[in-house]
Every structure is written in C-alpha cells, then in structure tokens.
C-alpha positions as CSV (number, residue, x, y, z in Angstrom):
1,X,-17.3,-34.3,-20.8
2,X,-13.6,-34.9,-19.8
3,X,-13.5,-36.8,-16.5
4,X,-10.2,-35.2,-15.5
5,X,-11.6,-31.8,-16.1
6,X,-14.7,-32.6,-14.1
7,X,-12.5,-33.9,-11.2
8,X,-10.4,-30.8,-11.3
9,X,-13.4,-28.5,-11.4
10,X,-14.7,-30.3,-8.2
11,X,-11.3,-29.8,-6.6
12,X,-11.5,-26.1,-7.4
13,X,-14.9,-26.0,-5.6
14,X,-13.9,-28.1,-2.6
15,X,-10.2,-27.6,-1.8
16,X,-8.2,-24.6,-0.5
17,X,-6.5,-22.6,-3.2
18,X,-3.0,-24.0,-2.7
19,X,-4.3,-27.6,-2.8
20,X,-6.4,-26.9,-5.8
21,X,-3.5,-25.4,-7.8
22,X,-1.4,-28.5,-6.9
23,X,-4.2,-30.7,-8.1
24,X,-4.2,-28.7,-11.4
25,X,-0.5,-29.4,-11.8
26,X,-1.0,-33.1,-11.0
27,X,-3.8,-33.5,-13.6
28,X,-1.7,-31.6,-16.2
29,X,1.3,-33.9,-15.5
30,X,-0.8,-37.0,-15.8
31,X,-2.3,-35.8,-19.1
32,X,1.1,-35.0,-20.5
33,X,2.4,-38.4,-19.4
34,X,-0.5,-40.2,-21.1
35,X,0.3,-38.3,-24.3
36,X,4.0,-39.1,-24.0
37,X,4.9,-35.4,-23.8
38,X,8.3,-34.6,-22.3
39,X,7.2,-33.3,-18.9
40,X,9.3,-33.1,-15.8
41,X,7.3,-33.1,-12.5
42,X,8.7,-30.6,-10.1
43,X,8.1,-30.4,-6.4
44,X,7.4,-27.4,-4.3
45,X,5.1,-24.4,-4.8
46,X,3.2,-24.3,-8.1
47,X,3.7,-21.1,-10.0
48,X,1.6,-19.7,-12.9
49,X,4.8,-19.8,-15.0
50,X,5.2,-23.5,-14.3
51,X,1.7,-24.3,-15.3
52,X,2.0,-22.2,-18.5
53,X,5.2,-24.1,-19.4
54,X,3.4,-27.4,-18.9
55,X,0.5,-26.2,-21.1
56,X,3.0,-25.2,-23.8
57,X,3.9,-28.9,-24.2
58,X,0.4,-29.5,-25.7
59,X,0.7,-26.7,-28.1
60,X,2.0,-28.5,-31.2
61,X,0.1,-31.8,-30.6
62,X,-3.4,-31.5,-32.0
63,X,-4.5,-34.9,-30.7
64,X,-3.3,-34.2,-27.2
65,X,-5.0,-30.8,-27.3
66,X,-8.3,-32.4,-28.4
67,X,-8.0,-35.2,-25.7
68,X,-7.5,-32.7,-22.9
69,X,-9.2,-29.6,-24.0
70,X,-11.4,-29.2,-20.9
71,X,-8.5,-29.7,-18.5
72,X,-6.3,-27.3,-20.4
73,X,-9.0,-24.6,-20.3
74,X,-9.3,-25.0,-16.6
75,X,-5.6,-24.8,-16.0
76,X,-5.3,-21.7,-18.3
77,X,-8.1,-20.1,-16.3
78,X,-6.1,-20.9,-13.2
79,X,-3.0,-19.3,-14.6
80,X,-5.0,-16.2,-15.5
81,X,-6.5,-16.0,-12.1
82,X,-3.1,-16.4,-10.3
83,X,-1.6,-13.7,-12.5
84,X,-4.5,-11.3,-12.0
85,X,-3.3,-8.0,-10.3
86,X,-6.2,-8.2,-7.7
87,X,-5.2,-11.7,-6.5
88,X,-3.0,-10.5,-3.6
89,X,-5.7,-8.0,-2.6
90,X,-8.3,-10.8,-2.4
91,X,-5.9,-13.0,-0.5
92,X,-5.5,-10.2,2.0
93,X,-9.3,-9.7,2.0
94,X,-9.8,-13.3,3.0
95,X,-7.1,-13.1,5.7
96,X,-8.8,-10.0,7.1
97,X,-12.2,-11.8,7.0
98,X,-10.6,-14.6,9.2
99,X,-9.1,-12.0,11.5
100,X,-12.5,-10.3,11.9
101,X,-14.1,-13.7,12.8
102,X,-11.5,-14.2,15.5
103,X,-11.9,-10.6,16.8
104,X,-15.7,-10.9,16.8
105,X,-15.3,-14.1,18.9
106,X,-13.1,-12.3,21.4
107,X,-14.5,-8.8,21.7
108,X,-17.6,-6.7,21.3
109,X,-18.9,-5.4,18.0
110,X,-18.0,-1.8,18.7
111,X,-14.3,-2.6,18.9
112,X,-14.5,-4.6,15.7
113,X,-16.2,-1.7,13.9
114,X,-13.6,0.6,15.3
115,X,-10.9,-1.6,13.7
116,X,-12.6,-1.2,10.3
117,X,-13.0,2.6,10.5
118,X,-9.4,3.7,9.5
119,X,-9.5,1.3,6.6
120,X,-12.5,3.0,5.0
121,X,-10.9,5.5,2.6
122,X,-12.3,7.8,0.0
123,X,-11.5,7.2,-3.7
124,X,-8.7,9.8,-3.9
125,X,-7.0,8.4,-0.8
126,X,-7.2,4.7,-1.8
127,X,-4.4,2.7,-3.3
128,X,-4.9,-0.4,-5.5
129,X,-4.5,-2.5,-2.3
130,X,-7.1,-0.7,-0.3
131,X,-10.6,-2.0,0.0
132,X,-13.4,-0.4,-2.0
133,X,-16.8,0.7,-0.7
134,X,-18.2,-2.5,-2.0
135,X,-15.6,-4.6,-0.2
136,X,-16.6,-2.9,3.1
137,X,-20.3,-3.5,2.4
138,X,-19.5,-7.2,1.9
139,X,-17.4,-7.3,5.1
140,X,-20.2,-5.6,7.1
141,X,-22.9,-7.9,5.8
142,X,-20.7,-10.8,6.5
143,X,-19.8,-9.6,10.0
144,X,-23.4,-8.9,11.0
145,X,-24.6,-12.2,9.6
146,X,-22.1,-14.3,11.6
147,X,-22.1,-12.4,14.9
148,X,-25.6,-13.4,15.9
149,X,-27.4,-11.4,18.6
150,X,-25.7,-8.1,19.3
151,X,-26.1,-6.2,22.6
152,X,-27.2,-2.7,21.7
153,X,-26.0,0.3,23.6
154,X,-24.4,3.7,23.3
155,X,-21.0,2.4,22.4
156,X,-22.3,0.3,19.6
157,X,-24.5,3.1,18.3
158,X,-21.5,5.5,18.3
159,X,-19.3,3.0,16.5
160,X,-22.0,2.2,13.9
161,X,-22.5,5.9,13.3
162,X,-18.8,6.5,12.7
163,X,-18.7,3.6,10.2
164,X,-21.8,4.9,8.5
165,X,-20.3,8.5,8.1
166,X,-17.1,7.1,6.7
167,X,-18.9,4.9,4.3
168,X,-21.3,7.6,3.1
169,X,-18.4,9.9,2.6
170,X,-16.4,7.3,0.6
171,X,-19.5,6.4,-1.5
172,X,-20.2,10.1,-2.2
173,X,-16.5,10.6,-3.3
174,X,-16.7,7.8,-5.9
175,X,-16.2,9.4,-9.3
176,X,-17.9,6.4,-11.0
177,X,-19.9,4.3,-8.5
178,X,-20.3,0.6,-9.4
179,X,-23.7,-0.7,-10.5
180,X,-24.2,-2.2,-7.0
181,X,-23.4,1.2,-5.2
182,X,-25.7,3.0,-7.6
183,X,-28.5,0.6,-6.9
184,X,-28.0,1.0,-3.1
185,X,-27.9,4.8,-3.2
C-alpha cells in the first residue's frame, strides 16, 4: 500500500535496468531524508553495495522500517538480483538477442542459424557463461516469431538440420534435464 513502493514497482516494469536502479536509489534517498536519516546522495553508477549501505540506515529505526517496508523490500530484491551470479549471463543474453534482431534484418535465416550453431554446447563442454539448451530454445522461438515469413530452400533446411542435431545432442547429454526439457522430450 506504500505509494513510493508502487511507483518504484512500475519503474521496474517500464524502465530500462539502469534507469530503474537509479530510480530505486532516488526513492531510497527520499525515504531516508523524510525520516531524517544521515544519507549522502552520491552520483554516478548505482552499485548493489551502495543500495545496501542506504538500506542499513533504516536498520535501527523501527518507525522508518515500518513506514517504508514495501520500498525497502523492493530495493533489497534489486540488490539480490544485481548480485546474482547469473546477472552478467542474462545481460549478455539480452545483448545477443538484440544482435540477432539486427542480423535477422540484414541477412537470411540460414546465416543467423549458422551463427548460433557454434554456441550450442553439450553439458560437459559448457561453462557457467554459456547458454543452456533452454536458453537456445528461447532464442529460437523468439527468432522465428519475429522474423515473419521465411523463404524455404535447401540452405535453410541444411542450417535448420545442423541446429537440430546440435540441440538434440546437447539435450541428450544433459545429466539432469530441466522440467521444461523433460516435458519437451
């Protein structure tokens, strides 16, 4: 029911990540100022550590905690998300998604599929930064949904067949397939 928390939640839904994190900092600084907590607004990039230090100001003030509970929960969730080990992987995933969109606009589907092919790796060859089978399924569904009408032909069929083979091999090599992969297979 906290209006600041509602406004921040809407920011998370509508703004880019960097802007939303800055908005979280702004809301936190405003809340701390209203509670007369000793906060120093800093400029530049917002870090999870900076947000955590701002949250710590509320720690020993029960009334301030009560007044801004919703906001503090959202900012704590933001800190946890920013510190999550998969965050950089998902940032790269989104960048790759944008790159695919550009490539799809400039070239034919077979060349886009051929770009994906070397990135499909079996479980034992993947690092923590490589995409999983599920990630590739998401990318493929996304690609085919945005590309529109595709000109079929031998080149496309060959590229699709290679991607299928690589994906089937990767899925079969999974020691513990995810629920989604189990459902698909």
